[in-house]
N, C-alpha and C positions, 0 to 999 in steps of 0.2 A: 338626406335633402340638400345640405349645404353643398356638398361635393359635386352632386348633379348639378344644381344651379350654377356652381362656379364653371363646370364643364360647358352648359350651354352658352355662358357668357363668353368663354374663349372662343367658342364657334362664331358667335356673334361677332366679336372683335375682328376675327380674321376675314370674315365676310366685308365687313364695313370698310376694312382697308382695302379690299380688292376693289370696291366701289370708287374709291378716290383716283383710280385709272380711267374712269368713265368721263367723257366729255361731250357737251351736247352737240346733237347732230347725229351721233353713233348708231350703228345697227349693233345690236347685243345679242348674244346667245346666253339665254337664262337656264342655268342648271337645274338638276332636281336631286333633293335629298337633304338631310336635316342642317346642313352647313348652307349650301347654296340658297336655301329658303330664306335666310336671312339678307342676302344680297339683295334678293327679288324686294323684299319689305323695304329696304333702304333704299333702293332706286325708286321705289313709289313715293316713298316720303319726300325725296328730293325733287320728283316731279310735281307733287302736290304743292310744295313749298317754291315752285317757281326757279328752283337752282339749277334743274337738268331740263332743258328744252330739246324738243325735235327728236326726241329718243325713239326708235321702233326695236320692238323685241322679238326674238324668236324663242319660244319654249321648247324644252326637250322632252317634255311629257304632258299629258293630259292635266295631271295635277298642278304643275308649273304653270299652264296657262290659266287654270281656274284662279291661282293665287294671283297672277300678274293682273287678270282681269278685275279682281277684287281690289287691287291698290291701282287700278287706271292706269296701267302702262300700256301704250299702245301696241298692239301684237301685230307681225306681220309673219311671213312663211319664207322657206328657201326657194321657192317658186319666184316671188316677188323680189325678194332681196337674196340672191345667193352667194352675196358677199358680206361677210361680218366684220365689223372692226374688232370686237372683244367678246369672249365668252367667259363667264365666270361659273365656274362647276365645282363640285366635291369629287371626292376619291375615295376609295374603300383601303388602298394601299400605294405607299409611294416609296420609291428607292432613290438614291443619291443623284441618279443621272435624269430624274424627275420623269422617268417611265412609271405609268402608273395602272392598277387595276380599277375599274369601275364596272357599274352593274348590280350592286347590291341592291338598289332599288328597282332593277329590271327595265331601266331606260336606255342601257348603253348604245343600242343601235342608233337611237335618234341623237343621243348625246355625242356620238363619233361623228355621225352626219354634221352635225353643227361644229363639232371642233375642228373637223377637216376644212370647212369653209372660213374659218376664223384666222385673221391675221395674227391673233394673240390669243391662247388659252390660258387663263389663270384658273388654278386650283387652290381652293381655300380648305382647310382641314386642321383639325387639332394634332398633338404631336404623337399620339395614339396611334396614327395612320403611318407613321414612319417606319422602314424597315430597312436592311441592308440589303436584302433583295426580295424581288415580288414571290409570291407564293408561300413567303413564311408565316403571314397570318390569314390570308383569304384565298378561297378557291377562285377559279376564273368563269365567271358567268357566259355561258355558250347559249346564245338564242337560237332554236332550231326549228324548222318548220314542223307542223304537227305531224305529217306523214314520215317524217324523216327521225322521229325519236328513236326507235328502235336501232337503225342503222347506225346513227351517229353516235349512240350509246356504246355499241360495239366498237365503232372506231375511237372514241375517246379512251376507252379502257386499253386499247391495244397501244395507245401511245403513252400509257403509263398514268391515268387518271382514276382516281376513285370518284365515282360519279353519285349525283344525287339529285333526283327531280325537285325543282323549286316548287313548293306548294304555297297556297294562299290560307287564309285565317280558317278556311271550312275544309282544310286538309284536301282540296282539289287541286289539281296542276295550275299553276300561275298562270295567267295568259297575258302576254305584254299588252301595250297599246296597239302594236301592230298586227295581234293575233296570233302569236307564235308561242311554242313552249320554251323554258328556261332549263337548262342541266347545268348545275353546279358541278364543276370539274376542279377536282383539288390534285394538283401535280406534285404537290409538295413543294421545296424550293426551286425556283425556275433558274436553271443555270443560263440558259440561252433562250430568252423570250422571243427574240426575232425569228429563230428557227421554229418555236412553238406556234407562234403565229402563223408562220408561213404554212405549217401542215393544217391547222385549222381553216384557214383561208382558202385550200385548195379543195374543200368539201363542199360539195352543191347544197346539201342539207343544211349546212351550218350558216344561217343567216347573217351573224356577227359575234365576235368574241369580245371580251372585256378587257383585252390588253392593248393599252393606249399607249403606243411606241412613238417617240418623235414627235408628239403633238403638244406637249404642255412648254410652255415658256417661262410663267411664274408660278411658283408655288407660295403661298402665305400660309404660314404654319403659326398657330396659337398654342402656347404652352405656358407652365408656370412661372416662366421667365420673360413673359410678354410675346409679343409677335414678331415673328421674323420672317424676311422675304428670301427664298432661294430663287436663283435665276439660272437658266439654262446656260451652261458655257460654252 
């Protein structure tokens, strides 16, 4: 229990460090996942205490929207506010040039839309998410149209993936907020993520894949030696 508690404290510490970059009057992207939720909670606290004013936030998932509403963060969307100052989000795997894999929570399509619209994307994570290369620890989540599951499964296998359909707690196919399925595609260590992303992006049935390349500006890592900040070179 003590170890798990410590792990949660580290995630909280990293998220709260990221919130220090937030200034009054900003439009924010609110990420999804177990680390990003701490940033949402902290922003809510600062608004409540009158330390952060005129904030508008765009959630990256329905569950983040619910959490933000609970802590009274004013919400907007990409239609009304297509330009975002800062997005704070988590990641499943991070390599030294700050390319990441996201989508473990099944929200990577909305997360990528928000990330692409942001002046700065800050990823918060604990040190277990660091890798030398993407794919060492994590499969690439691939969101596909329901009608394209079979064809895209064949395609992903043809480019070297071992695939697994994402399931929910009832062992039914996981359905994203936008009504699609997810195939988790394990390519092993990914030597050229740009080439791989290009191959997947060329497929009409693939709505979005979880390689976030050249989108992250800052990574805040919490580890046993404290919090450290990695910046894009």
